[in-house]
N, C-alpha and C positions, 0 to 999 in steps of 0.2 A: 643408830642408823636413822636416816631420814627417808622420806619418800624417794622412790627410784632406787632404793638400796644403796645410796651413796654415802660414803663415810663422813661428809661434812656435817650431817645431822647427828652423828654419834657423839653424844656428850658424855663427859665423865673423865676420870683420871686415867683410864686405860682403854686403848683402842682395841679393836678386834683384828688380830693379825691376819694377813692374807686377803683382806677385803679391799676392793677399790671403793679404797674407802672414799523509787524516789518519790519522792513525792511527785504527783502528776504535774505540778507546775514547773518541774525542772526541764521538761522537754524530752525526757528519757522515759520510755515505757518501762513496765515491770515485767521481768521474765516470768515464764509459766509457773503456776502454783503446783505444789506437790501434796496438797492437803489430803487427798484420798489415796496417795501412793503408799505402798508398803515396800520397804527396801530391806534386802537381806544381805548381810555383809559377814565376812570372816577373815581372819588372819592367822596364819600358822608359822611358827618359828621352830627350827631345830638347831641346837648348839651343843658343842663340846666344850665344857668348862674345864680348864687345866689347873686353876688355883682357886681357893676360896675367894668369893667376891660378893658384892652387892649388885643385884640386877634390878633395873627400873624399866618397866614395860609401860608403853602408852599405846595400847591397842583398843581399849574400851571406848565406846561411843560416849561423847559428852552427854550428860543428863540435861535435857532442855524442857522447859514448861510447854505443855500442850503436845508432847511427843510420848507415845507409848513405846517402851523399850523392854524387849524380852531377850535376855542374853545369858550366855554361859562362858565362863573362863575355866579352862582346865590346864594344869601345869603338872608335869611329871618329871621326876629325877631318877634316872635308871629304872624306869618303869613304875616307880612308886609316887603316889600323890604328894605334891609340894604346895604348901599354903603361902599365899601372898597377902600382904597388908595393903588395903586401898587407901590412898591419900589423895584428897581433892585440893588442888591449888585454885583458889577463887579466881575466876576469869580466864583460867588456862585449860583446865580439864582434869581428868582422873589419871592417876598413876598407880601401878601395882608394884610394890617393892618386896623383894625376897632375898634371903641370904642363901647362897648356893655353894655347895661343896663340889669338888671335881666330879665329873660324870656327864652323861648325856641328858640334856634338858629339852623337853618338848612342850611348846606352848600352843594352845588352841583356843581361839576366841571366836564365838559366833553370836550374832545379834540380828533380831528382826526389829526394824524401826518403822513405826506407823504414825502418820500425822505430820503436822508442820508447826514448828515453833514460831512464836511472834517475832517481829523484827527486834533485833537486839540494839538497845540504845548505847551510844558512846558516852561513857561517864567522864567526869572531871579527872578521875584517876587514870582512865584510859588515855586521855589527852596528854597527861604528863609522861606516861610510860612510852607511848607509841609515837611520840614525836622525836624521841632521842635516837641518836645513832646507835647501832648495835654491831655485834661482832661480824655478822655477814651482810648487814644492810648499812653500809657506811655513808649515810646521807651527808655527813659533814664533808665528804670528799667530792660530792656530786652537785653541790649547790649552784656553781656557775653554769654548768652544763644544763641543769634542770631549768634554770631561769632563762637561758638562751633558747631552749627548745619550747618551753611551755609558759613563759612569762606572760604572754598575752591572754591566758585563759584564767578566768576568775572563779567560776562556779566549780564546786567540788565534784559534782557529777560529770561535768565536762572534762575536768582534769583526770578523773579516774578513767574515763573512756579513752582519752587521748594518750595517756601514759601507757595503759595496757596495750592499746593498738600499736603504739610505737615500739614497745618492747617486743611484742609478738612478731612484728615485721623486721625488727633489727636483729633478733636472735634466731638462730636455727635451733630446732629441737633435735638433739642427738643423744639417744639412749646410751647410758653407760659412760657419758663424757664428763660427768661431774667429778670435781677434784676435792679431796678432803678439806682443804683450807680455803677454797675459793669463795670469795664474797661477791657482792654486786659489781664492784669495780673490775675484778678479775673476769667476771662473766661478760661484762661490756667489752673488754679488750679482746676476749677470745671470740666473741661473736656467736657463741653457741652454748648450750648447756641442757640440763634436765629441768623438770618442772620446778624444783626448789630454786634453781638459779634464775629462772624467769621471774618467779615470785619475789626473790630478793631484790632484783633490779627495780621492779615496780614499787616495792615497799620503800627502797632507798630514795628513789626519785620523788615519790609523793611526800615523804617526810621532809625532803629538802625544799619542797614547795609549801610547807606548813600544813600538810594534811596528815593527820594521824593514820598510821597504817601498820598492819601486823600480818604474820604468817598463820595459815591454818593448814594442819594436816588433816586429810579427809579420806574416807572411802568414796570412790567415784564410779558409780554405775555408768557403763558406756565407755570407760577408759580402755584404750587399746594401745600397747599391751597392758594388761591389768597389773596394777601395783598400788602401793600407797601413793597418794597424790598430794601435792602441795599447791596452794593458791594464796592470793593476797586478799586481805580485807582492808577497806579504807572507810573513813568517816565521810558520809554524804548526808548533809542536812540533819546531823545528829544521830544517824543510825549506821551500823556496819553494813557495807555492801561489798560483794565479792567480785573479784576480777581474776580471770584466768587467761593470761596472754598466750598460753599454748592452745586454747580452745579445743582440748582433747576430750572433754566430757561436759555434758550439760550442767551448768552451775546449780540449777534448781533441784537437782537430784543428789547433790553432794551430802554426805553425812559427816558431821564434824567429829573429829577425834580430839584434837587439842589445838590451842592457839598460843602464840607468844611473840616475842620480839623478832625471832628469826628461827632457823632450823635448830639452833642450839636448845631452844625451849620446847621443841615439838618432836624430837627424835622418838621413833617407836621403840628403840632399844638403847639403853645406856648401861655401862658397867663401871664399877668402881672397885679398885683394890686388887684386881686379878686379871687373868687373861682368858679369853674364850674365842672359839672359832664359830662363826655363823655358817652353818652347813646348808640351810634351806630356808627360803621365805616363800610363802604362798598366800595370795590375797584373792578374794572374790568380792564382787559387789554387783548386785542386780536388783531390779525392781519388778514387781508384779504388774504386768501391762507394758505399755509403750513408753519409751524414754520421752521426757518432755522436750519440746523445742527450746532452743536457746538462741535468742537474738543477741548477738554480741554487743549491740548498741543499747540494749535495755539494761536497767538496773536489776540486780538479783541479790537475794539473801540466802545464806546457807540455812536450810531448814532442819 
């Protein structure tokens, strides 16, 4: 499952039945810092597992230099503790993998996140991976349109701002409207979607213009209605900068869970080899103090 609880982010061999499924010289300011903010986040899932399966969870906050992380992950199967194995995919985030028999599974994750990570550089490997078309960000199908709309813009910071603003004004935000197999092209034709759909369109357009871009799943203080959130990150002068065409939550307060090519890499829940019903999803995200201001024209990084 991906942010907004939509099926398109559910990766794996088996679906869950019943679910719908900058630098100062750029001319762009830098969005507010969260150096002193403490963010508290949580995610809870309840599932009925019908067949033995492998479950992959992506709820845990990514470990970042300069950030203090105090967290707890609890998993139970029919009321008894169940252990998961943590696997870290370099550059993407942390996954927890477990083998599950039929029964009721409850997952609870809580974390307190304090501090701010340094700006994340875009590596040579990032440029190779995040310029390619992907399952839900079909940049190879949007090249002509991207060049027609944005071909006169050269600077990466200006492209990020223009594409994000264009996508936000072109698409309506409609909770529950995401479709399991919808990619950026489908979203553009439909004219609406959820946060992951907006992010996919921004990512696909930027890649079509030669700018590396990727999806980030995040906890989002200030988001209403509260849920897992999805945004885009793009290369600007050698660093990853975040864009949220939905403008539903301040970018400087976001807490990174996972990143990847698109929602297939960042799903909060994946199952392989069996069937399960997702009964409940609950997400919280808050900060101690006041939410930071977010100037949509300024550059921002996920802290």
